[in-house]
C-alpha positions as CSV (number, residue, x, y, z in Angstrom):
1,X,106.2,51.8,-79.4
2,X,106.1,48.1,-78.6
3,X,103.4,45.4,-79.2
4,X,101.0,45.3,-76.3
5,X,100.3,42.3,-74.1
6,X,97.5,39.9,-75.4
7,X,94.7,41.4,-73.2
8,X,95.6,45.0,-74.2
9,X,95.7,43.9,-77.8
10,X,92.2,42.4,-77.6
11,X,90.9,45.6,-76.1
12,X,92.5,47.7,-78.9
13,X,91.1,45.4,-81.6
14,X,87.5,45.6,-80.3
15,X,87.7,49.3,-79.5
16,X,88.8,50.1,-83.0
17,X,86.2,47.7,-84.4
18,X,88.9,45.8,-86.3
19,X,87.7,42.4,-85.0
20,X,84.4,41.4,-83.5
21,X,84.5,39.8,-80.1
22,X,83.2,36.4,-81.3
23,X,85.9,36.1,-84.0
24,X,88.5,37.2,-81.6
25,X,87.5,34.6,-79.0
26,X,87.4,31.9,-81.6
27,X,90.9,32.7,-82.8
28,X,92.3,33.2,-79.3
29,X,90.9,29.8,-78.1
30,X,92.2,27.9,-81.2
31,X,94.8,25.5,-79.8
32,X,97.0,26.3,-82.8
33,X,97.3,30.0,-81.7
34,X,100.2,30.7,-79.4
35,X,100.0,32.8,-76.2
36,X,101.6,36.0,-77.2
37,X,100.0,39.1,-78.8
38,X,102.2,38.5,-82.0
39,X,100.8,35.0,-82.2
40,X,97.2,36.3,-82.0
41,X,98.0,38.9,-84.7
42,X,99.4,36.2,-86.9
43,X,96.4,34.0,-86.4
44,X,94.0,36.8,-87.3
45,X,96.0,37.6,-90.4
46,X,96.0,33.9,-91.5
47,X,92.2,34.0,-91.2
48,X,92.1,37.2,-93.3
49,X,90.5,39.0,-90.4
50,X,93.4,41.5,-90.4
51,X,95.3,42.7,-93.5
52,X,99.0,42.5,-93.7
53,X,99.1,46.3,-93.3
54,X,97.0,46.1,-90.1
55,X,99.1,43.2,-88.7
56,X,102.3,45.0,-89.4
57,X,101.2,48.2,-87.7
58,X,99.9,46.3,-84.7
59,X,103.2,44.4,-84.3
60,X,104.9,47.7,-84.2
61,X,102.4,49.0,-81.6
62,X,101.2,51.7,-84.0
63,X,97.4,51.7,-83.5
64,X,96.8,55.3,-84.4
65,X,97.1,54.5,-88.1
66,X,94.4,51.9,-88.2
67,X,91.3,54.0,-88.0
68,X,90.3,57.3,-89.6
69,X,86.9,58.4,-88.4
70,X,84.3,55.8,-89.3
71,X,86.8,53.9,-91.5
72,X,89.3,51.2,-90.8
73,X,92.4,51.4,-92.9
74,X,93.0,48.2,-94.8
75,X,96.1,48.9,-97.0
76,X,98.3,51.8,-97.9
77,X,98.0,51.9,-101.6
78,X,100.5,54.7,-102.4
79,X,102.5,57.4,-100.8
80,X,104.2,60.5,-102.2
81,X,105.5,63.8,-101.1
82,X,101.9,65.3,-101.2
83,X,99.7,62.6,-99.7
84,X,99.2,59.0,-98.8
85,X,96.4,56.9,-100.3
86,X,94.6,54.2,-98.4
87,X,92.0,51.5,-99.1
88,X,89.6,51.6,-96.2
89,X,86.3,50.0,-95.1
90,X,83.4,51.6,-93.3
91,X,82.9,50.1,-89.9
92,X,79.2,50.7,-90.2
93,X,78.4,48.9,-93.5
94,X,81.7,47.5,-94.8
95,X,81.7,49.7,-97.9
96,X,85.2,50.0,-99.4
97,X,86.5,53.5,-100.1
98,X,89.7,55.2,-101.1
99,X,91.0,57.9,-98.7
100,X,93.7,60.4,-99.7
101,X,95.3,61.9,-96.7
102,X,97.4,65.0,-97.2
103,X,100.7,65.2,-95.4
104,X,100.8,67.6,-92.5
105,X,103.0,70.2,-94.2
106,X,100.4,70.5,-97.0
107,X,97.3,70.2,-94.9
108,X,98.2,73.3,-92.9
109,X,98.4,75.4,-96.1
110,X,95.0,77.0,-96.8
111,X,95.9,77.6,-100.4
112,X,96.4,73.9,-101.1
113,X,93.5,72.6,-99.1
114,X,90.9,75.3,-100.1
């Protein structure tokens, strides 16, 4: 997958509640921000609006790994053969949580999950 155009990127960022519209407009309109989607991602990361994990995923066009239910994934803390562990924040109240996400091959095994 490739990085989207700037307008599509802005729509994705607001739809996923990663960046509020006011911050996005402020960053986009900053004369130091370039005109590409990658430039906007870099500018948001410099302002600590996006984490390095989020910026990297967005630059790869991988938006499906940025939200999990009501949580935005901030960092991948660890990964192993059984699961991945993320630091996440609630989009409702900003509360920081840890999320352990089982890999598909283990999640489909009722003996492991149950």
